[in-house]
N, CA, C, O and CB atoms as a CASP TS submission, in Angstrom:
PFRMAT TS
TARGET T0000
AUTHOR 0000-0000-0000
METHOD Language model
MODEL 1
PARENT N/A
ATOM      1  N   MET     1     -16.732 -15.776 -74.147  1.00  0.00           N
ATOM      2  CA  MET     1     -16.018 -15.053 -73.111  1.00  0.00           C
ATOM      3  C   MET     1     -14.972 -14.155 -73.775  1.00  0.00           C
ATOM      4  O   MET     1     -14.110 -14.656 -74.497  1.00  0.00           O
ATOM      5  CB  MET     1     -15.357 -16.035 -72.097  1.00  0.00           C
ATOM      6  N   PRO     2     -15.026 -12.852 -73.548  1.00  0.00           N
ATOM      7  CA  PRO     2     -14.066 -11.950 -74.178  1.00  0.00           C
ATOM      8  C   PRO     2     -12.664 -12.131 -73.625  1.00  0.00           C
ATOM      9  O   PRO     2     -12.474 -12.492 -72.464  1.00  0.00           O
ATOM     10  CB  PRO     2     -14.504 -10.514 -73.997  1.00  0.00           C
ATOM     11  N   LYS     3     -11.688 -11.874 -74.483  1.00  0.00           N
ATOM     12  CA  LYS     3     -10.287 -11.993 -74.081  1.00  0.00           C
ATOM     13  C   LYS     3      -9.946 -10.853 -73.129  1.00  0.00           C
ATOM     14  O   LYS     3     -10.258  -9.697 -73.416  1.00  0.00           O
ATOM     15  CB  LYS     3      -9.342 -11.980 -75.322  1.00  0.00           C
ATOM     16  N   PRO     4      -9.302 -11.167 -71.985  1.00  0.00           N
ATOM     17  CA  PRO     4      -8.955 -10.104 -71.048  1.00  0.00           C
ATOM     18  C   PRO     4      -7.856  -9.222 -71.613  1.00  0.00           C
ATOM     19  O   PRO     4      -7.064  -9.659 -72.448  1.00  0.00           O
ATOM     20  CB  PRO     4      -8.521 -10.690 -69.708  1.00  0.00           C
ATOM     21  N   LYS     5      -7.812  -7.972 -71.150  1.00  0.00           N
ATOM     22  CA  LYS     5      -6.732  -7.077 -71.535  1.00  0.00           C
ATOM     23  C   LYS     5      -5.455  -7.566 -70.889  1.00  0.00           C
ATOM     24  O   LYS     5      -5.486  -8.220 -69.847  1.00  0.00           O
ATOM     25  CB  LYS     5      -7.037  -5.612 -71.128  1.00  0.00           C
ATOM     26  N   SER     6      -4.344  -7.252 -71.504  1.00  0.00           N
ATOM     27  CA  SER     6      -3.049  -7.695 -71.012  1.00  0.00           C
ATOM     28  C   SER     6      -2.881  -7.335 -69.542  1.00  0.00           C
ATOM     29  O   SER     6      -3.093  -6.190 -69.143  1.00  0.00           O
ATOM     30  CB  SER     6      -1.920  -7.081 -71.843  1.00  0.00           C
ATOM     31  N   GLY     7      -2.500  -8.321 -68.750  1.00  0.00           N
ATOM     32  CA  GLY     7      -2.263  -8.099 -67.337  1.00  0.00           C
ATOM     33  C   GLY     7      -3.482  -8.293 -66.464  1.00  0.00           C
ATOM     34  O   GLY     7      -3.364  -8.279 -65.239  1.00  0.00           O
ATOM     35  N   LYS     8      -4.648  -8.474 -67.056  1.00  0.00           N
ATOM     36  CA  LYS     8      -5.864  -8.678 -66.270  1.00  0.00           C
ATOM     37  C   LYS     8      -6.184 -10.169 -66.249  1.00  0.00           C
ATOM     38  O   LYS     8      -6.471 -10.761 -67.290  1.00  0.00           O
ATOM     39  CB  LYS     8      -7.063  -7.857 -66.853  1.00  0.00           C
ATOM     40  N   VAL     9      -6.134 -10.769 -65.078  1.00  0.00           N
ATOM     41  CA  VAL     9      -6.332 -12.211 -64.956  1.00  0.00           C
ATOM     42  C   VAL     9      -7.821 -12.519 -64.945  1.00  0.00           C
ATOM     43  O   VAL     9      -8.568 -12.005 -64.111  1.00  0.00           O
ATOM     44  CB  VAL     9      -5.653 -12.759 -63.677  1.00  0.00           C
ATOM     45  N   SER    10      -8.253 -13.381 -65.899  1.00  0.00           N
ATOM     46  CA  SER    10      -9.663 -13.741 -65.971  1.00  0.00           C
ATOM     47  C   SER    10      -9.991 -14.903 -65.041  1.00  0.00           C
ATOM     48  O   SER    10     -11.098 -14.983 -64.507  1.00  0.00           O
ATOM     49  CB  SER    10     -10.042 -14.096 -67.401  1.00  0.00           C
ATOM     50  N   GLU    11      -9.031 -15.800 -64.849  1.00  0.00           N
ATOM     51  CA  GLU    11      -9.202 -16.950 -63.963  1.00  0.00           C
ATOM     52  C   GLU    11      -7.878 -17.164 -63.243  1.00  0.00           C
ATOM     53  O   GLU    11      -6.820 -16.847 -63.787  1.00  0.00           O
ATOM     54  CB  GLU    11      -9.644 -18.243 -64.758  1.00  0.00           C
ATOM     55  N   PRO    12      -7.924 -17.690 -62.043  1.00  0.00           N
ATOM     56  CA  PRO    12      -6.654 -17.960 -61.355  1.00  0.00           C
ATOM     57  C   PRO    12      -5.873 -19.061 -62.067  1.00  0.00           C
ATOM     58  O   PRO    12      -6.449 -19.956 -62.685  1.00  0.00           O
ATOM     59  CB  PRO    12      -6.908 -18.357 -59.887  1.00  0.00           C
ATOM     60  N   LEU    13      -4.566 -18.972 -61.967  1.00  0.00           N
ATOM     61  CA  LEU    13      -3.714 -20.003 -62.557  1.00  0.00           C
ATOM     62  C   LEU    13      -3.753 -21.254 -61.687  1.00  0.00           C
ATOM     63  O   LEU    13      -3.797 -21.176 -60.459  1.00  0.00           O
ATOM     64  CB  LEU    13      -2.255 -19.494 -62.719  1.00  0.00           C
ATOM     65  N   SER    14      -3.738 -22.399 -62.346  1.00  0.00           N
ATOM     66  CA  SER    14      -3.689 -23.659 -61.608  1.00  0.00           C
ATOM     67  C   SER    14      -2.282 -23.842 -61.044  1.00  0.00           C
ATOM     68  O   SER    14      -1.341 -23.167 -61.460  1.00  0.00           O
ATOM     69  CB  SER    14      -4.086 -24.863 -62.521  1.00  0.00           C
ATOM     70  N   LEU    15      -2.155 -24.753 -60.103  1.00  0.00           N
ATOM     71  CA  LEU    15      -0.849 -25.050 -59.521  1.00  0.00           C
ATOM     72  C   LEU    15       0.129 -25.479 -60.607  1.00  0.00           C
ATOM     73  O   LEU    15       1.272 -25.022 -60.624  1.00  0.00           O
ATOM     74  CB  LEU    15      -0.969 -26.146 -58.445  1.00  0.00           C
ATOM     75  N   ARG    16      -0.302 -26.346 -61.509  1.00  0.00           N
ATOM     76  CA  ARG    16       0.581 -26.844 -62.564  1.00  0.00           C
ATOM     77  C   ARG    16       0.981 -25.719 -63.514  1.00  0.00           C
ATOM     78  O   ARG    16       2.133 -25.659 -63.945  1.00  0.00           O
ATOM     79  CB  ARG    16      -0.100 -27.978 -63.345  1.00  0.00           C
ATOM     80  N   GLU    17       0.052 -24.834 -63.844  1.00  0.00           N
ATOM     81  CA  GLU    17       0.383 -23.696 -64.700  1.00  0.00           C
ATOM     82  C   GLU    17       1.440 -22.812 -64.038  1.00  0.00           C
ATOM     83  O   GLU    17       2.354 -22.327 -64.705  1.00  0.00           O
ATOM     84  CB  GLU    17      -0.881 -22.873 -65.015  1.00  0.00           C
ATOM     85  N   LYS    18       1.317 -22.606 -62.742  1.00  0.00           N
ATOM     86  CA  LYS    18       2.320 -21.826 -62.006  1.00  0.00           C
ATOM     87  C   LYS    18       3.666 -22.539 -61.994  1.00  0.00           C
ATOM     88  O   LYS    18       4.709 -21.897 -62.121  1.00  0.00           O
ATOM     89  CB  LYS    18       1.850 -21.567 -60.567  1.00  0.00           C
ATOM     90  N   GLN    19       3.650 -23.856 -61.842  1.00  0.00           N
ATOM     91  CA  GLN    19       4.897 -24.619 -61.839  1.00  0.00           C
ATOM     92  C   GLN    19       5.610 -24.507 -63.186  1.00  0.00           C
ATOM     93  O   GLN    19       6.815 -24.265 -63.243  1.00  0.00           O
ATOM     94  CB  GLN    19       4.621 -26.093 -61.508  1.00  0.00           C
ATOM     95  N   VAL    20       4.854 -24.685 -64.262  1.00  0.00           N
ATOM     96  CA  VAL    20       5.435 -24.590 -65.600  1.00  0.00           C
ATOM     97  C   VAL    20       5.978 -23.188 -65.841  1.00  0.00           C
ATOM     98  O   VAL    20       7.082 -23.030 -66.363  1.00  0.00           O
ATOM     99  CB  VAL    20       4.390 -24.953 -66.674  1.00  0.00           C
ATOM    100  N   LEU    21       5.218 -22.177 -65.466  1.00  0.00           N
ATOM    101  CA  LEU    21       5.643 -20.797 -65.650  1.00  0.00           C
ATOM    102  C   LEU    21       6.910 -20.489 -64.852  1.00  0.00           C
ATOM    103  O   LEU    21       7.808 -19.807 -65.346  1.00  0.00           O
ATOM    104  CB  LEU    21       4.524 -19.846 -65.242  1.00  0.00           C
ATOM    105  N   ALA    22       6.979 -20.987 -63.636  1.00  0.00           N
ATOM    106  CA  ALA    22       8.166 -20.766 -62.801  1.00  0.00           C
ATOM    107  C   ALA    22       9.405 -21.418 -63.410  1.00  0.00           C
ATOM    108  O   ALA    22      10.492 -20.841 -63.373  1.00  0.00           O
ATOM    109  CB  ALA    22       7.931 -21.313 -61.387  1.00  0.00           C
ATOM    110  N   LEU    23       9.246 -22.611 -63.967  1.00  0.00           N
ATOM    111  CA  LEU    23      10.374 -23.289 -64.596  1.00  0.00           C
ATOM    112  C   LEU    23      10.801 -22.582 -65.879  1.00  0.00           C
ATOM    113  O   LEU    23      11.991 -22.519 -66.187  1.00  0.00           O
ATOM    114  CB  LEU    23      10.017 -24.742 -64.893  1.00  0.00           C
ATOM    115  N   LEU    24       9.837 -22.050 -66.627  1.00  0.00           N
ATOM    116  CA  LEU    24      10.164 -21.252 -67.802  1.00  0.00           C
ATOM    117  C   LEU    24      10.943 -20.005 -67.407  1.00  0.00           C
ATOM    118  O   LEU    24      11.910 -19.624 -68.065  1.00  0.00           O
ATOM    119  CB  LEU    24       8.892 -20.863 -68.560  1.00  0.00           C
ATOM    120  N   ALA    25      10.505 -19.380 -66.324  1.00  0.00           N
ATOM    121  CA  ALA    25      11.173 -18.164 -65.846  1.00  0.00           C
ATOM    122  C   ALA    25      12.608 -18.451 -65.420  1.00  0.00           C
ATOM    123  O   ALA    25      13.461 -17.564 -65.465  1.00  0.00           O
ATOM    124  CB  ALA    25      10.394 -17.552 -64.674  1.00  0.00           C
ATOM    125  N   LYS    26      12.876 -19.687 -65.007  1.00  0.00           N
ATOM    126  CA  LYS    26      14.238 -20.087 -64.622  1.00  0.00           C
ATOM    127  C   LYS    26      15.092 -20.440 -65.830  1.00  0.00           C
ATOM    128  O   LYS    26      16.290 -20.687 -65.696  1.00  0.00           O
ATOM    129  CB  LYS    26      14.189 -21.274 -63.668  1.00  0.00           C
ATOM    130  N   GLY    27      14.474 -20.466 -67.015  1.00  0.00           N
ATOM    131  CA  GLY    27      15.222 -20.725 -68.232  1.00  0.00           C
ATOM    132  C   GLY    27      15.142 -22.139 -68.767  1.00  0.00           C
ATOM    133  O   GLY    27      15.825 -22.464 -69.738  1.00  0.00           O
ATOM    134  N   LEU    28      14.328 -22.989 -68.165  1.00  0.00           N
ATOM    135  CA  LEU    28      14.192 -24.351 -68.667  1.00  0.00           C
ATOM    136  C   LEU    28      13.391 -24.354 -69.961  1.00  0.00           C
ATOM    137  O   LEU    28      12.497 -23.531 -70.156  1.00  0.00           O
ATOM    138  CB  LEU    28      13.523 -25.255 -67.617  1.00  0.00           C
ATOM    139  N   ARG    29      13.721 -25.280 -70.832  1.00  0.00           N
ATOM    140  CA  ARG    29      12.995 -25.463 -72.090  1.00  0.00           C
ATOM    141  C   ARG    29      11.876 -26.474 -71.878  1.00  0.00           C
ATOM    142  O   ARG    29      11.837 -27.183 -70.873  1.00  0.00           O
ATOM    143  CB  ARG    29      13.952 -25.930 -73.228  1.00  0.00           C
ATOM    144  N   ARG    30      10.971 -26.523 -72.846  1.00  0.00           N
ATOM    145  CA  ARG    30       9.764 -27.362 -72.696  1.00  0.00           C
ATOM    146  C   ARG    30      10.094 -28.817 -72.419  1.00  0.00           C
ATOM    147  O   ARG    30       9.441 -29.432 -71.576  1.00  0.00           O
ATOM    148  CB  ARG    30       8.909 -27.275 -73.944  1.00  0.00           C
ATOM    149  N   GLU    31      11.073 -29.388 -73.089  1.00  0.00           N
ATOM    150  CA  GLU    31      11.438 -30.785 -72.847  1.00  0.00           C
ATOM    151  C   GLU    31      11.995 -30.975 -71.433  1.00  0.00           C
ATOM    152  O   GLU    31      11.718 -31.983 -70.783  1.00  0.00           O
ATOM    153  CB  GLU    31      12.468 -31.253 -73.887  1.00  0.00           C
ATOM    154  N   GLN    32      12.773 -30.012 -70.967  1.00  0.00           N
ATOM    155  CA  GLN    32      13.320 -30.085 -69.611  1.00  0.00           C
ATOM    156  C   GLN    32      12.206 -29.981 -68.574  1.00  0.00           C
ATOM    157  O   GLN    32      12.214 -30.687 -67.565  1.00  0.00           O
ATOM    158  CB  GLN    32      14.359 -28.972 -69.387  1.00  0.00           C
ATOM    159  N   ILE    33      11.253 -29.094 -68.835  1.00  0.00           N
ATOM    160  CA  ILE    33      10.106 -28.938 -67.929  1.00  0.00           C
ATOM    161  C   ILE    33       9.297 -30.228 -67.899  1.00  0.00           C
ATOM    162  O   ILE    33       8.899 -30.691 -66.831  1.00  0.00           O
ATOM    163  CB  ILE    33       9.209 -27.746 -68.366  1.00  0.00           C
ATOM    164  N   ALA    34       9.056 -30.803 -69.067  1.00  0.00           N
ATOM    165  CA  ALA    34       8.299 -32.058 -69.152  1.00  0.00           C
ATOM    166  C   ALA    34       8.979 -33.151 -68.337  1.00  0.00           C
ATOM    167  O   ALA    34       8.322 -33.869 -67.583  1.00  0.00           O
ATOM    168  CB  ALA    34       8.152 -32.505 -70.621  1.00  0.00           C
ATOM    169  N   THR    35      10.282 -33.275 -68.487  1.00  0.00           N
ATOM    170  CA  THR    35      11.028 -34.287 -67.735  1.00  0.00           C
ATOM    171  C   THR    35      10.960 -34.006 -66.237  1.00  0.00           C
ATOM    172  O   THR    35      10.723 -34.912 -65.438  1.00  0.00           O
ATOM    173  CB  THR    35      12.495 -34.332 -68.201  1.00  0.00           C
ATOM    174  N   HIS    36      11.170 -32.754 -65.866  1.00  0.00           N
ATOM    175  CA  HIS    36      11.169 -32.358 -64.454  1.00  0.00           C
ATOM    176  C   HIS    36       9.814 -32.644 -63.783  1.00  0.00           C
ATOM    177  O   HIS    36       9.759 -33.114 -62.646  1.00  0.00           O
ATOM    178  CB  HIS    36      11.511 -30.864 -64.327  1.00  0.00           C
ATOM    179  N   LEU    37       8.735 -32.354 -64.503  1.00  0.00           N
ATOM    180  CA  LEU    37       7.387 -32.524 -63.938  1.00  0.00           C
ATOM    181  C   LEU    37       6.768 -33.882 -64.270  1.00  0.00           C
ATOM    182  O   LEU    37       5.655 -34.188 -63.843  1.00  0.00           O
ATOM    183  CB  LEU    37       6.477 -31.422 -64.441  1.00  0.00           C
ATOM    184  N   ARG    38       7.503 -34.689 -65.036  1.00  0.00           N
ATOM    185  CA  ARG    38       7.033 -36.013 -65.445  1.00  0.00           C
ATOM    186  C   ARG    38       5.710 -35.950 -66.217  1.00  0.00           C
ATOM    187  O   ARG    38       4.759 -36.685 -65.952  1.00  0.00           O
ATOM    188  CB  ARG    38       6.871 -36.904 -64.223  1.00  0.00           C
ATOM    189  N   ILE    39       5.710 -35.026 -67.189  1.00  0.00           N
ATOM    190  CA  ILE    39       4.564 -34.882 -68.084  1.00  0.00           C
ATOM    191  C   ILE    39       5.113 -34.838 -69.510  1.00  0.00           C
ATOM    192  O   ILE    39       6.326 -34.751 -69.705  1.00  0.00           O
ATOM    193  CB  ILE    39       3.713 -33.585 -67.746  1.00  0.00           C
ATOM    194  N   LYS    40       4.246 -34.897 -70.483  1.00  0.00           N
ATOM    195  CA  LYS    40       4.666 -34.827 -71.883  1.00  0.00           C
ATOM    196  C   LYS    40       4.870 -33.372 -72.301  1.00  0.00           C
ATOM    197  O   LYS    40       4.265 -32.458 -71.741  1.00  0.00           O
ATOM    198  CB  LYS    40       3.624 -35.509 -72.801  1.00  0.00           C
ATOM    199  N   ALA    41       5.732 -33.180 -73.290  1.00  0.00           N
ATOM    200  CA  ALA    41       6.021 -31.828 -73.783  1.00  0.00           C
ATOM    201  C   ALA    41       4.759 -31.148 -74.318  1.00  0.00           C
ATOM    202  O   ALA    41       4.603 -29.936 -74.170  1.00  0.00           O
ATOM    203  CB  ALA    41       7.094 -31.881 -74.882  1.00  0.00           C
ATOM    204  N   VAL    42       3.866 -31.910 -74.932  1.00  0.00           N
ATOM    205  CA  VAL    42       2.621 -31.313 -75.434  1.00  0.00           C
ATOM    206  C   VAL    42       1.759 -30.808 -74.283  1.00  0.00           C
ATOM    207  O   VAL    42       0.999 -29.854 -74.450  1.00  0.00           O
ATOM    208  CB  VAL    42       1.833 -32.333 -76.274  1.00  0.00           C
ATOM    209  N   THR    43       1.869 -31.432 -73.135  1.00  0.00           N
ATOM    210  CA  THR    43       1.135 -30.968 -71.953  1.00  0.00           C
ATOM    211  C   THR    43       1.729 -29.651 -71.456  1.00  0.00           C
ATOM    212  O   THR    43       0.995 -28.769 -71.012  1.00  0.00           O
ATOM    213  CB  THR    43       1.172 -32.038 -70.827  1.00  0.00           C
ATOM    214  N   VAL    44       3.036 -29.517 -71.529  1.00  0.00           N
ATOM    215  CA  VAL    44       3.687 -28.242 -71.198  1.00  0.00           C
ATOM    216  C   VAL    44       3.148 -27.159 -72.123  1.00  0.00           C
ATOM    217  O   VAL    44       2.818 -26.061 -71.674  1.00  0.00           O
ATOM    218  CB  VAL    44       5.244 -28.350 -71.320  1.00  0.00           C
ATOM    219  N   ASP    45       3.060 -27.467 -73.414  1.00  0.00           N
ATOM    220  CA  ASP    45       2.531 -26.515 -74.388  1.00  0.00           C
ATOM    221  C   ASP    45       1.091 -26.107 -74.045  1.00  0.00           C
ATOM    222  O   ASP    45       0.728 -24.936 -74.152  1.00  0.00           O
ATOM    223  CB  ASP    45       2.586 -27.119 -75.801  1.00  0.00           C
ATOM    224  N   LEU    46       0.291 -27.072 -73.639  1.00  0.00           N
ATOM    225  CA  LEU    46      -1.096 -26.789 -73.272  1.00  0.00           C
ATOM    226  C   LEU    46      -1.158 -25.868 -72.060  1.00  0.00           C
ATOM    227  O   LEU    46      -1.949 -24.924 -72.037  1.00  0.00           O
ATOM    228  CB  LEU    46      -1.853 -28.092 -72.986  1.00  0.00           C
ATOM    229  N   HIS    47      -0.332 -26.134 -71.055  1.00  0.00           N
ATOM    230  CA  HIS    47      -0.295 -25.265 -69.876  1.00  0.00           C
ATOM    231  C   HIS    47       0.145 -23.851 -70.263  1.00  0.00           C
ATOM    232  O   HIS    47      -0.394 -22.868 -69.755  1.00  0.00           O
ATOM    233  CB  HIS    47       0.655 -25.846 -68.805  1.00  0.00           C
ATOM    234  N   ASN    48       1.124 -23.754 -71.162  1.00  0.00           N
ATOM    235  CA  ASN    48       1.571 -22.441 -71.627  1.00  0.00           C
ATOM    236  C   ASN    48       0.449 -21.692 -72.333  1.00  0.00           C
ATOM    237  O   ASN    48       0.245 -20.499 -72.106  1.00  0.00           O
ATOM    238  CB  ASN    48       2.770 -22.589 -72.564  1.00  0.00           C
ATOM    239  N   LYS    49      -0.271 -22.397 -73.183  1.00  0.00           N
ATOM    240  CA  LYS    49      -1.388 -21.788 -73.915  1.00  0.00           C
ATOM    241  C   LYS    49      -2.457 -21.283 -72.946  1.00  0.00           C
ATOM    242  O   LYS    49      -2.938 -20.156 -73.072  1.00  0.00           O
ATOM    243  CB  LYS    49      -2.004 -22.802 -74.906  1.00  0.00           C
ATOM    244  N   ASN    50      -2.823 -22.122 -71.985  1.00  0.00           N
ATOM    245  CA  ASN    50      -3.842 -21.743 -71.010  1.00  0.00           C
ATOM    246  C   ASN    50      -3.383 -20.564 -70.154  1.00  0.00           C
ATOM    247  O   ASN    50      -4.170 -19.669 -69.845  1.00  0.00           O
ATOM    248  CB  ASN    50      -4.190 -22.934 -70.119  1.00  0.00           C
ATOM    249  N   THR    51      -2.110 -20.571 -69.775  1.00  0.00           N
ATOM    250  CA  THR    51      -1.560 -19.486 -68.958  1.00  0.00           C
ATOM    251  C   THR    51      -1.606 -18.173 -69.731  1.00  0.00           C
ATOM    252  O   THR    51      -2.037 -17.150 -69.198  1.00  0.00           O
ATOM    253  CB  THR    51      -0.108 -19.805 -68.526  1.00  0.00           C
ATOM    254  N   ARG    52      -1.163 -18.201 -70.985  1.00  0.00           N
ATOM    255  CA  ARG    52      -1.197 -16.985 -71.802  1.00  0.00           C
ATOM    256  C   ARG    52      -2.624 -16.465 -71.946  1.00  0.00           C
ATOM    257  O   ARG    52      -2.862 -15.260 -71.866  1.00  0.00           O
ATOM    258  CB  ARG    52      -0.589 -17.251 -73.189  1.00  0.00           C
ATOM    259  N   LYS    53      -3.554 -17.358 -72.154  1.00  0.00           N
ATOM    260  CA  LYS    53      -4.955 -16.953 -72.307  1.00  0.00           C
ATOM    261  C   LYS    53      -5.483 -16.317 -71.025  1.00  0.00           C
ATOM    262  O   LYS    53      -6.113 -15.260 -71.068  1.00  0.00           O
ATOM    263  CB  LYS    53      -5.826 -18.162 -72.693  1.00  0.00           C
ATOM    264  N   LYS    54      -5.229 -16.951 -69.898  1.00  0.00           N
ATOM    265  CA  LYS    54      -5.714 -16.442 -68.617  1.00  0.00           C
ATOM    266  C   LYS    54      -5.109 -15.087 -68.257  1.00  0.00           C
ATOM    267  O   LYS    54      -5.767 -14.246 -67.644  1.00  0.00           O
ATOM    268  CB  LYS    54      -5.413 -17.439 -67.522  1.00  0.00           C
ATOM    269  N   LEU    55      -3.845 -14.883 -68.645  1.00  0.00           N
ATOM    270  CA  LEU    55      -3.165 -13.631 -68.317  1.00  0.00           C
ATOM    271  C   LEU    55      -3.316 -12.571 -69.405  1.00  0.00           C
ATOM    272  O   LEU    55      -2.914 -11.422 -69.223  1.00  0.00           O
ATOM    273  CB  LEU    55      -1.700 -13.895 -68.072  1.00  0.00           C
ATOM    274  N   GLY    56      -3.898 -12.964 -70.535  1.00  0.00           N
ATOM    275  CA  GLY    56      -4.062 -12.021 -71.633  1.00  0.00           C
ATOM    276  C   GLY    56      -2.742 -11.686 -72.301  1.00  0.00           C
ATOM    277  O   GLY    56      -2.570 -10.582 -72.818  1.00  0.00           O
ATOM    278  N   ALA    57      -1.807 -12.630 -72.296  1.00  0.00           N
ATOM    279  CA  ALA    57      -0.476 -12.412 -72.853  1.00  0.00           C
ATOM    280  C   ALA    57      -0.369 -13.011 -74.250  1.00  0.00           C
ATOM    281  O   ALA    57      -0.936 -14.067 -74.531  1.00  0.00           O
ATOM    282  CB  ALA    57       0.593 -13.013 -71.936  1.00  0.00           C
ATOM    283  N   LYS    58       0.364 -12.324 -75.118  1.00  0.00           N
ATOM    284  CA  LYS    58       0.578 -12.839 -76.473  1.00  0.00           C
ATOM    285  C   LYS    58       1.721 -13.840 -76.514  1.00  0.00           C
ATOM    286  O   LYS    58       1.720 -14.749 -77.344  1.00  0.00           O
ATOM    287  CB  LYS    58       0.859 -11.694 -77.439  1.00  0.00           C
ATOM    288  N   THR    59       2.686 -13.682 -75.635  1.00  0.00           N
ATOM    289  CA  THR    59       3.841 -14.585 -75.603  1.00  0.00           C
ATOM    290  C   THR    59       4.037 -15.117 -74.194  1.00  0.00           C
ATOM    291  O   THR    59       3.488 -14.579 -73.232  1.00  0.00           O
ATOM    292  CB  THR    59       5.122 -13.866 -76.093  1.00  0.00           C
ATOM    293  N   ILE    60       4.819 -16.169 -74.085  1.00  0.00           N
ATOM    294  CA  ILE    60       5.086 -16.731 -72.762  1.00  0.00           C
ATOM    295  C   ILE    60       5.976 -15.792 -71.954  1.00  0.00           C
ATOM    296  O   ILE    60       5.883 -15.751 -70.728  1.00  0.00           O
ATOM    297  CB  ILE    60       5.745 -18.118 -72.885  1.00  0.00           C
ATOM    298  N   VAL    61       6.834 -15.039 -72.632  1.00  0.00           N
ATOM    299  CA  VAL    61       7.674 -14.054 -71.932  1.00  0.00           C
ATOM    300  C   VAL    61       6.790 -12.978 -71.303  1.00  0.00           C
ATOM    301  O   VAL    61       7.005 -12.579 -70.158  1.00  0.00           O
ATOM    302  CB  VAL    61       8.706 -13.407 -72.908  1.00  0.00           C
ATOM    303  N   GLU    62       5.809 -12.519 -72.049  1.00  0.00           N
ATOM    304  CA  GLU    62       4.859 -11.537 -71.515  1.00  0.00           C
ATOM    305  C   GLU    62       4.089 -12.138 -70.336  1.00  0.00           C
ATOM    306  O   GLU    62       3.825 -11.447 -69.352  1.00  0.00           O
ATOM    307  CB  GLU    62       3.873 -11.067 -72.622  1.00  0.00           C
ATOM    308  N   ALA    63       3.735 -13.401 -70.430  1.00  0.00           N
ATOM    309  CA  ALA    63       3.022 -14.068 -69.341  1.00  0.00           C
ATOM    310  C   ALA    63       3.875 -14.118 -68.081  1.00  0.00           C
ATOM    311  O   ALA    63       3.360 -13.919 -66.981  1.00  0.00           O
ATOM    312  CB  ALA    63       2.613 -15.484 -69.756  1.00  0.00           C
ATOM    313  N   VAL    64       5.169 -14.380 -68.225  1.00  0.00           N
ATOM    314  CA  VAL    64       6.072 -14.403 -67.065  1.00  0.00           C
ATOM    315  C   VAL    64       6.121 -13.031 -66.417  1.00  0.00           C
ATOM    316  O   VAL    64       6.055 -12.922 -65.193  1.00  0.00           O
ATOM    317  CB  VAL    64       7.494 -14.849 -67.478  1.00  0.00           C
ATOM    318  N   VAL    65       6.235 -11.979 -67.226  1.00  0.00           N
ATOM    319  CA  VAL    65       6.290 -10.612 -66.695  1.00  0.00           C
ATOM    320  C   VAL    65       5.003 -10.273 -65.944  1.00  0.00           C
ATOM    321  O   VAL    65       5.044  -9.728 -64.840  1.00  0.00           O
ATOM    322  CB  VAL    65       6.523  -9.596 -67.837  1.00  0.00           C
ATOM    323  N   ILE    66       3.877 -10.596 -66.543  1.00  0.00           N
ATOM    324  CA  ILE    66       2.584 -10.326 -65.890  1.00  0.00           C
ATOM    325  C   ILE    66       2.475 -11.104 -64.582  1.00  0.00           C
ATOM    326  O   ILE    66       2.039 -10.561 -63.567  1.00  0.00           O
ATOM    327  CB  ILE    66       1.407 -10.695 -66.831  1.00  0.00           C
ATOM    328  N   ALA    67       2.868 -12.365 -64.606  1.00  0.00           N
ATOM    329  CA  ALA    67       2.793 -13.206 -63.403  1.00  0.00           C
ATOM    330  C   ALA    67       3.688 -12.658 -62.298  1.00  0.00           C
ATOM    331  O   ALA    67       3.317 -12.695 -61.124  1.00  0.00           O
ATOM    332  CB  ALA    67       3.192 -14.655 -63.731  1.00  0.00           C
ATOM    333  N   LEU    68       4.852 -12.155 -62.661  1.00  0.00           N
ATOM    334  CA  LEU    68       5.736 -11.546 -61.656  1.00  0.00           C
ATOM    335  C   LEU    68       5.099 -10.295 -61.065  1.00  0.00           C
ATOM    336  O   LEU    68       5.125 -10.098 -59.850  1.00  0.00           O
ATOM    337  CB  LEU    68       7.106 -11.198 -62.276  1.00  0.00           C
ATOM    338  N   ARG    69       4.534  -9.462 -61.907  1.00  0.00           N
ATOM    339  CA  ARG    69       3.885  -8.218 -61.447  1.00  0.00           C
ATOM    340  C   ARG    69       2.674  -8.487 -60.575  1.00  0.00           C
ATOM    341  O   ARG    69       2.413  -7.758 -59.618  1.00  0.00           O
ATOM    342  CB  ARG    69       3.466  -7.373 -62.638  1.00  0.00           C
ATOM    343  N   LYS    70       1.933  -9.539 -60.909  1.00  0.00           N
ATOM    344  CA  LYS    70       0.722  -9.880 -60.148  1.00  0.00           C
ATOM    345  C   LYS    70       1.011 -10.710 -58.896  1.00  0.00           C
ATOM    346  O   LYS    70       0.118 -10.957 -58.086  1.00  0.00           O
ATOM    347  CB  LYS    70      -0.242 -10.638 -61.036  1.00  0.00           C
ATOM    348  N   GLY    71       2.268 -11.136 -58.746  1.00  0.00           N
ATOM    349  CA  GLY    71       2.629 -11.914 -57.561  1.00  0.00           C
ATOM    350  C   GLY    71       2.393 -13.405 -57.671  1.00  0.00           C
ATOM    351  O   GLY    71       2.459 -14.116 -56.668  1.00  0.00           O
ATOM    352  N   TYR    72       2.116 -13.896 -58.886  1.00  0.00           N
ATOM    353  CA  TYR    72       1.932 -15.329 -59.078  1.00  0.00           C
ATOM    354  C   TYR    72       3.264 -16.062 -59.071  1.00  0.00           C
ATOM    355  O   TYR    72       3.328 -17.257 -58.782  1.00  0.00           O
ATOM    356  CB  TYR    72       1.194 -15.598 -60.381  1.00  0.00           C
ATOM    357  N   LEU    73       4.338 -15.325 -59.397  1.00  0.00           N
ATOM    358  CA  LEU    73       5.698 -15.863 -59.365  1.00  0.00           C
ATOM    359  C   LEU    73       6.552 -14.960 -58.498  1.00  0.00           C
ATOM    360  O   LEU    73       6.294 -13.761 -58.389  1.00  0.00           O
ATOM    361  CB  LEU    73       6.296 -15.985 -60.799  1.00  0.00           C
ATOM    362  N   GLN    74       7.558 -15.534 -57.890  1.00  0.00           N
ATOM    363  CA  GLN    74       8.502 -14.779 -57.086  1.00  0.00           C
ATOM    364  C   GLN    74       9.824 -14.710 -57.828  1.00  0.00           C
ATOM    365  O   GLN    74      10.343 -15.735 -58.269  1.00  0.00           O
ATOM    366  CB  GLN    74       8.681 -15.414 -55.684  1.00  0.00           C
ATOM    367  N   ALA    75      10.376 -13.508 -57.969  1.00  0.00           N
ATOM    368  CA  ALA    75      11.694 -13.366 -58.596  1.00  0.00           C
ATOM    369  C   ALA    75      12.744 -13.938 -57.673  1.00  0.00           C
ATOM    370  O   ALA    75      12.700 -13.750 -56.457  1.00  0.00           O
ATOM    371  CB  ALA    75      12.007 -11.883 -58.924  1.00  0.00           C
ATOM    372  N   GLU    76      13.693 -14.642 -58.272  1.00  0.00           N
ATOM    373  CA  GLU    76      14.768 -15.253 -57.462  1.00  0.00           C
ATOM    374  C   GLU    76      16.067 -14.537 -57.663  1.00  0.00           C
ATOM    375  O   GLU    76      17.076 -14.909 -57.066  1.00  0.00           O
ATOM    376  CB  GLU    76      14.944 -16.725 -57.805  1.00  0.00           C
TER
END
């Protein structure tokens, strides 16, 4: 499966991926997100990796920007 161009979503984000992304956008760190969602930090990392891949983003910051533009996240 070819890598999508930046900003082009190849698959919809899962609920958990959206939750992790929203918490990152609020400034929480991976350990804080893990505690908040009651998951392990490595699971947060996995969700971040999957989110970046689905959004075609090189960094998690780029993924947040793309998600905001696409309406997957709401700016607060």
